[in-house]
VOKOL-171291 format. One record per atom (N, C-alpha, C): residue in three letters; x negated, y negated, z; atom name. Coordinates in Angstrom, 1 decimal. Each point is the difference from the previous one (the first is absolute). Example, Ala and Ser with C-alpha at 12.3 -4.5 7.8 and 13.67 -1.06 7.14 Angstrom:
<nuzas>
nuza res: ala; X: -13.2; Y: 5.7; Z: 7.8; atom: N
nuza res: ala; X: 0.9; Y: -1.2; Z: 0.0; atom: CA
nuza res: ala; X: -0.9; Y: -1.2; Z: 0.0; atom: C
nuza res: ser; X: 0.4; Y: -1.1; Z: -0.7; atom: N
nuza res: ser; X: -0.9; Y: -1.1; Z: 0.0; atom: CA
nuza res: ser; X: 0.8; Y: -1.1; Z: 0.8; atom: C
</nuzas>
This chain:
<nuzas>
nuza res: met; X: -82.0; Y: -79.8; Z: 81.1; atom: N
nuza res: met; X: -1.0; Y: 0.5; Z: 0.2; atom: CA
nuza res: met; X: 0.4; Y: 1.0; Z: 1.6; atom: C
nuza res: his; X: -0.2; Y: 0.9; Z: 0.2; atom: N
nuza res: his; X: 0.3; Y: 0.7; Z: 1.1; atom: CA
nuza res: his; X: -1.0; Y: -0.3; Z: 1.1; atom: C
nuza res: pro; X: 0.4; Y: -0.5; Z: 1.1; atom: N
nuza res: pro; X: -0.6; Y: -1.0; Z: 1.4; atom: CA
nuza res: pro; X: -1.2; Y: 1.1; Z: -0.1; atom: C
nuza res: arg; X: 0.1; Y: 1.2; Z: 0.3; atom: N
nuza res: arg; X: -1.3; Y: 0.8; Z: 0.4; atom: CA
nuza res: arg; X: -1.1; Y: 0.0; Z: -0.9; atom: C
nuza res: leu; X: 0.3; Y: 0.1; Z: -1.3; atom: N
nuza res: leu; X: -0.9; Y: -0.2; Z: -0.6; atom: CA
nuza res: leu; X: -0.6; Y: -1.8; Z: -0.7; atom: C
nuza res: arg; X: 0.8; Y: -0.4; Z: 0.6; atom: N
nuza res: arg; X: -0.4; Y: -1.6; Z: 0.1; atom: CA
nuza res: arg; X: -1.1; Y: -0.4; Z: 1.2; atom: C
nuza res: ser; X: 0.5; Y: 0.9; Z: 1.3; atom: N
nuza res: ser; X: -1.1; Y: -0.1; Z: 0.8; atom: CA
nuza res: ser; X: -1.5; Y: 0.9; Z: -0.3; atom: C
nuza res: phe; X: 0.2; Y: 1.2; Z: -0.8; atom: N
nuza res: phe; X: -1.0; Y: 0.3; Z: 0.0; atom: CA
nuza res: phe; X: -0.9; Y: -0.6; Z: -1.0; atom: C
nuza res: ile; X: 0.2; Y: -0.3; Z: -1.0; atom: N
nuza res: ile; X: -0.5; Y: -1.0; Z: -1.4; atom: CA
nuza res: ile; X: -0.5; Y: -1.1; Z: 0.8; atom: C
nuza res: gly; X: 0.4; Y: -0.8; Z: 1.0; atom: N
nuza res: gly; X: -0.4; Y: -1.2; Z: 0.7; atom: CA
nuza res: gly; X: -1.0; Y: 0.6; Z: 0.9; atom: C
nuza res: thr; X: 0.0; Y: 0.9; Z: 1.0; atom: N
nuza res: thr; X: -0.9; Y: 0.3; Z: 0.8; atom: CA
nuza res: thr; X: -1.4; Y: 0.3; Z: -0.6; atom: C
nuza res: ile; X: 0.0; Y: 0.8; Z: -1.3; atom: N
nuza res: ile; X: -1.4; Y: 0.6; Z: -1.0; atom: CA
nuza res: ile; X: -0.4; Y: -2.0; Z: -0.9; atom: C
nuza res: val; X: 1.3; Y: -0.4; Z: 0.1; atom: N
nuza res: val; X: -0.7; Y: -1.5; Z: -0.8; atom: CA
nuza res: val; X: -0.6; Y: -0.7; Z: 0.9; atom: C
nuza res: ile; X: 0.2; Y: 0.4; Z: 1.7; atom: N
nuza res: ile; X: -0.6; Y: -1.0; Z: 1.1; atom: CA
nuza res: ile; X: -1.3; Y: 0.7; Z: 0.2; atom: C
nuza res: ile; X: 0.2; Y: 0.8; Z: 0.0; atom: N
nuza res: ile; X: -1.5; Y: 0.9; Z: 0.5; atom: CA
nuza res: ile; X: -1.2; Y: -0.6; Z: -1.2; atom: C
nuza res: leu; X: 0.7; Y: 0.2; Z: -0.9; atom: N
nuza res: leu; X: -1.1; Y: -0.3; Z: -1.3; atom: CA
nuza res: leu; X: -0.1; Y: -1.7; Z: -0.1; atom: C
nuza res: leu; X: 0.7; Y: -0.6; Z: 0.6; atom: N
nuza res: leu; X: -0.7; Y: -1.5; Z: 0.1; atom: CA
nuza res: leu; X: -0.8; Y: -0.2; Z: 0.9; atom: C
nuza res: val; X: 0.5; Y: 0.5; Z: 1.3; atom: N
nuza res: val; X: -0.8; Y: -0.1; Z: 1.1; atom: CA
nuza res: val; X: -1.5; Y: 0.2; Z: -0.3; atom: C
nuza res: val; X: 0.3; Y: 1.4; Z: -0.9; atom: N
nuza res: val; X: -1.6; Y: 0.3; Z: -0.1; atom: CA
nuza res: val; X: -1.1; Y: -0.5; Z: -1.5; atom: C
nuza res: thr; X: 0.7; Y: -0.2; Z: -0.8; atom: N
nuza res: thr; X: -0.6; Y: -0.8; Z: -0.9; atom: CA
nuza res: thr; X: -0.1; Y: -1.7; Z: 0.6; atom: C
nuza res: tyr; X: 1.0; Y: -0.4; Z: 0.6; atom: N
nuza res: tyr; X: -0.4; Y: -1.7; Z: 0.7; atom: CA
nuza res: tyr; X: -1.4; Y: 0.3; Z: 1.0; atom: C
nuza res: ala; X: 0.0; Y: 1.0; Z: 0.9; atom: N
nuza res: ala; X: -1.3; Y: 0.0; Z: 0.8; atom: CA
nuza res: ala; X: -1.0; Y: 0.1; Z: -1.1; atom: C
nuza res: ile; X: -0.1; Y: 0.7; Z: -1.0; atom: N
nuza res: ile; X: -1.4; Y: 0.4; Z: -0.6; atom: CA
nuza res: ile; X: -0.2; Y: -1.3; Z: -0.7; atom: C
nuza res: val; X: 0.9; Y: -0.5; Z: -0.7; atom: N
nuza res: val; X: -0.1; Y: -1.5; Z: -0.9; atom: CA
nuza res: val; X: -0.6; Y: -1.0; Z: 1.1; atom: C
nuza res: ala; X: 0.7; Y: -0.2; Z: 1.2; atom: N
nuza res: ala; X: -0.2; Y: -0.8; Z: 0.6; atom: CA
nuza res: ala; X: -1.3; Y: 0.0; Z: 0.9; atom: C
nuza res: thr; X: -0.6; Y: 1.1; Z: 0.3; atom: N
nuza res: thr; X: -1.1; Y: 0.7; Z: 0.6; atom: CA
nuza res: thr; X: -1.1; Y: -0.3; Z: -1.1; atom: C
nuza res: ala; X: 0.0; Y: 0.1; Z: -1.2; atom: N
nuza res: ala; X: -0.7; Y: -0.3; Z: -1.0; atom: CA
nuza res: ala; X: -0.4; Y: -1.2; Z: -0.4; atom: C
nuza res: phe; X: 1.2; Y: -0.9; Z: 0.1; atom: N
nuza res: phe; X: -0.3; Y: -1.1; Z: 0.0; atom: CA
nuza res: phe; X: -1.1; Y: -1.0; Z: 0.9; atom: C
nuza res: ala; X: 0.6; Y: 0.4; Z: 1.4; atom: N
nuza res: ala; X: -0.5; Y: -0.7; Z: 1.2; atom: CA
nuza res: ala; X: -1.8; Y: 0.8; Z: -0.1; atom: C
nuza res: ser; X: -0.4; Y: 0.8; Z: -0.6; atom: N
nuza res: ser; X: -1.2; Y: 0.8; Z: 0.2; atom: CA
nuza res: ser; X: -0.6; Y: -0.7; Z: -1.2; atom: C
nuza res: ala; X: 0.4; Y: -0.4; Z: -1.3; atom: N
nuza res: ala; X: -0.5; Y: -0.5; Z: -1.2; atom: CA
nuza res: ala; X: -0.3; Y: -1.8; Z: 0.4; atom: C
nuza res: met; X: 1.1; Y: -0.6; Z: 0.6; atom: N
nuza res: met; X: -0.1; Y: -1.6; Z: 0.0; atom: CA
nuza res: met; X: -0.4; Y: -0.2; Z: 1.0; atom: C
nuza res: leu; X: 0.4; Y: 0.1; Z: 1.3; atom: N
nuza res: leu; X: -0.3; Y: -0.1; Z: 1.4; atom: CA
nuza res: leu; X: -0.9; Y: 0.6; Z: 0.7; atom: C
nuza res: ala; X: -1.2; Y: 0.9; Z: -0.4; atom: N
nuza res: ala; X: -1.1; Y: 0.4; Z: 0.4; atom: CA
nuza res: ala; X: -0.9; Y: -0.8; Z: 0.9; atom: C
nuza res: asn; X: -0.1; Y: -1.6; Z: -0.5; atom: N
nuza res: asn; X: -1.0; Y: -0.9; Z: 0.3; atom: CA
nuza res: asn; X: 0.6; Y: -1.0; Z: 1.0; atom: C
nuza res: his; X: 1.5; Y: 0.3; Z: 0.6; atom: N
nuza res: his; X: 0.7; Y: -0.8; Z: 0.6; atom: CA
nuza res: his; X: -0.1; Y: 0.0; Z: 1.2; atom: C
nuza res: pro; X: 0.3; Y: -1.3; Z: 1.1; atom: N
nuza res: pro; X: -0.1; Y: 0.7; Z: 1.6; atom: CA
nuza res: pro; X: 1.3; Y: 0.5; Z: 0.2; atom: C
nuza res: trp; X: -0.2; Y: 0.8; Z: 1.4; atom: N
nuza res: trp; X: 1.2; Y: 0.8; Z: 0.5; atom: CA
nuza res: trp; X: 1.3; Y: -0.4; Z: -0.1; atom: C
nuza res: trp; X: 0.0; Y: -1.2; Z: 0.3; atom: N
nuza res: trp; X: 1.5; Y: -0.8; Z: 0.1; atom: CA
nuza res: trp; X: 0.4; Y: 0.1; Z: -1.6; atom: C
nuza res: val; X: -0.5; Y: 0.1; Z: -1.2; atom: N
nuza res: val; X: 0.3; Y: -0.1; Z: -1.0; atom: CA
nuza res: val; X: 0.8; Y: 1.5; Z: -0.4; atom: C
nuza res: his; X: -0.7; Y: 0.7; Z: 0.5; atom: N
nuza res: his; X: 0.1; Y: 1.4; Z: 0.0; atom: CA
nuza res: his; X: 1.8; Y: 0.3; Z: 0.9; atom: C
nuza res: leu; X: -0.3; Y: -0.9; Z: 1.1; atom: N
nuza res: leu; X: 1.2; Y: 1.0; Z: 0.8; atom: CA
nuza res: leu; X: 1.1; Y: -1.2; Z: -0.5; atom: C
nuza res: gly; X: 0.2; Y: -1.3; Z: -0.2; atom: N
nuza res: gly; X: 1.0; Y: -0.6; Z: -1.0; atom: CA
nuza res: gly; X: 0.6; Y: 1.0; Z: -1.4; atom: C
nuza res: tyr; X: -1.2; Y: 0.3; Z: -1.1; atom: N
nuza res: tyr; X: 0.5; Y: 1.0; Z: -0.7; atom: CA
nuza res: tyr; X: 0.9; Y: 1.2; Z: 0.4; atom: C
nuza res: phe; X: -0.2; Y: 1.0; Z: 0.6; atom: N
nuza res: phe; X: 0.2; Y: 1.2; Z: 0.3; atom: CA
nuza res: phe; X: 0.9; Y: -0.4; Z: 1.1; atom: C
nuza res: val; X: 0.4; Y: -1.0; Z: 0.6; atom: N
nuza res: val; X: 1.1; Y: -0.4; Z: 0.7; atom: CA
nuza res: val; X: 1.1; Y: -0.3; Z: -1.0; atom: C
nuza res: leu; X: -0.1; Y: -1.0; Z: -1.1; atom: N
nuza res: leu; X: 0.9; Y: -0.3; Z: -1.0; atom: CA
nuza res: leu; X: 0.2; Y: 1.0; Z: -0.9; atom: C
nuza res: ser; X: -0.9; Y: 0.6; Z: -0.2; atom: N
nuza res: ser; X: 0.2; Y: 1.4; Z: -1.2; atom: CA
nuza res: ser; X: 0.8; Y: 1.2; Z: 0.8; atom: C
nuza res: gly; X: -0.1; Y: -0.3; Z: 1.2; atom: N
nuza res: gly; X: 0.3; Y: 1.4; Z: 0.7; atom: CA
nuza res: gly; X: 1.7; Y: -0.2; Z: 0.2; atom: C
nuza res: leu; X: 0.2; Y: -1.2; Z: -0.5; atom: N
nuza res: leu; X: 1.5; Y: -0.5; Z: 0.3; atom: CA
nuza res: leu; X: 0.8; Y: -0.2; Z: -1.1; atom: C
nuza res: leu; X: -0.9; Y: 0.0; Z: -1.2; atom: N
nuza res: leu; X: 0.3; Y: -0.6; Z: -1.2; atom: CA
nuza res: leu; X: 1.1; Y: 1.4; Z: -0.4; atom: C
nuza res: trp; X: -0.7; Y: 1.0; Z: -0.3; atom: N
nuza res: trp; X: 0.7; Y: 1.4; Z: -0.4; atom: CA
nuza res: trp; X: 1.3; Y: 0.4; Z: 0.7; atom: C
nuza res: ile; X: 0.8; Y: -0.9; Z: 0.9; atom: N
nuza res: ile; X: 1.3; Y: 0.2; Z: 0.5; atom: CA
nuza res: ile; X: 0.6; Y: -0.5; Z: -1.1; atom: C
nuza res: leu; X: 0.0; Y: -1.1; Z: -0.9; atom: N
nuza res: leu; X: 0.9; Y: -0.7; Z: -0.7; atom: CA
nuza res: leu; X: 0.7; Y: 1.1; Z: -0.8; atom: C
nuza res: pro; X: -1.2; Y: 0.7; Z: -1.0; atom: N
nuza res: pro; X: 0.6; Y: 0.9; Z: -1.0; atom: CA
nuza res: pro; X: 0.8; Y: 1.0; Z: 0.8; atom: C
nuza res: ala; X: -0.7; Y: 0.4; Z: 1.2; atom: N
nuza res: ala; X: 0.6; Y: 1.5; Z: 0.8; atom: CA
nuza res: ala; X: 1.8; Y: -0.8; Z: 0.4; atom: C
nuza res: met; X: 0.1; Y: -0.8; Z: 0.7; atom: N
nuza res: met; X: 1.3; Y: -1.0; Z: 0.1; atom: CA
nuza res: met; X: 0.5; Y: 0.3; Z: -1.1; atom: C
nuza res: leu; X: 0.0; Y: -0.2; Z: -1.9; atom: N
nuza res: leu; X: 0.5; Y: 0.1; Z: -0.9; atom: CA
nuza res: leu; X: 0.6; Y: 1.5; Z: 0.0; atom: C
nuza res: ile; X: -0.7; Y: 0.8; Z: 0.1; atom: N
nuza res: ile; X: -0.1; Y: 1.3; Z: -0.1; atom: CA
nuza res: ile; X: 1.1; Y: 0.6; Z: 0.8; atom: C
nuza res: ile; X: -0.5; Y: -0.3; Z: 1.2; atom: N
nuza res: ile; X: 1.1; Y: 0.7; Z: 1.3; atom: CA
nuza res: ile; X: 1.5; Y: -0.8; Z: -0.6; atom: C
nuza res: lys; X: 0.3; Y: -1.2; Z: -0.4; atom: N
nuza res: lys; X: 1.4; Y: -0.4; Z: -0.1; atom: CA
nuza res: lys; X: 0.6; Y: 0.8; Z: -1.2; atom: C
nuza res: trp; X: -1.1; Y: 0.6; Z: -0.9; atom: N
nuza res: trp; X: 0.5; Y: 0.5; Z: -1.3; atom: CA
nuza res: trp; X: 0.3; Y: 1.4; Z: 0.9; atom: C
nuza res: met; X: -0.9; Y: 0.4; Z: 0.5; atom: N
nuza res: met; X: 0.8; Y: 1.5; Z: 0.4; atom: CA
nuza res: met; X: 1.1; Y: 0.2; Z: 1.2; atom: C
nuza res: ala; X: 0.2; Y: -1.1; Z: 0.4; atom: N
nuza res: ala; X: 1.6; Y: -0.3; Z: 0.8; atom: CA
nuza res: ala; X: 1.0; Y: -0.3; Z: -0.9; atom: C
nuza res: gly; X: -0.1; Y: -0.2; Z: -1.3; atom: N
nuza res: gly; X: 1.0; Y: 0.2; Z: -0.9; atom: CA
nuza res: gly; X: 0.7; Y: -1.1; Z: -0.2; atom: C
nuza res: pro; X: 1.3; Y: -0.1; Z: -1.2; atom: N
nuza res: pro; X: 0.7; Y: -1.2; Z: 0.4; atom: CA
nuza res: pro; X: 0.8; Y: -0.1; Z: 0.9; atom: C
nuza res: lys; X: 0.4; Y: -1.5; Z: 0.5; atom: N
nuza res: lys; X: 1.1; Y: -0.7; Z: 0.9; atom: CA
nuza res: lys; X: 1.1; Y: 0.8; Z: 0.2; atom: C
nuza res: arg; X: 0.6; Y: 0.3; Z: 1.0; atom: N
nuza res: arg; X: 1.4; Y: 0.5; Z: -0.4; atom: CA
nuza res: arg; X: 0.7; Y: -1.0; Z: 0.6; atom: C
nuza res: gln; X: 1.2; Y: -0.2; Z: -1.1; atom: N
nuza res: gln; X: 1.3; Y: -0.7; Z: 0.2; atom: CA
nuza res: gln; X: 0.6; Y: 0.6; Z: 1.0; atom: C
nuza res: lys; X: 1.2; Y: -1.3; Z: 0.5; atom: N
nuza res: lys; X: 0.4; Y: 0.0; Z: 1.1; atom: CA
nuza res: lys; X: 1.3; Y: 0.7; Z: -0.3; atom: C
</nuzas>
């Protein structure tokens, strides 16, 4: 696959991932954490704010393409 096409597809997928993840994480927090103290909210949003990075790293690795042989 051409590197520019791979980068374009990866960029679109990352944008969709972030938007979808934000909606799901916020909906979950609203439904499940409404009556919990502030520190539970803080911990949840710190954890969920960092968790999206793992799938994004895989997409970025895919966008970079295969490793070159020496």
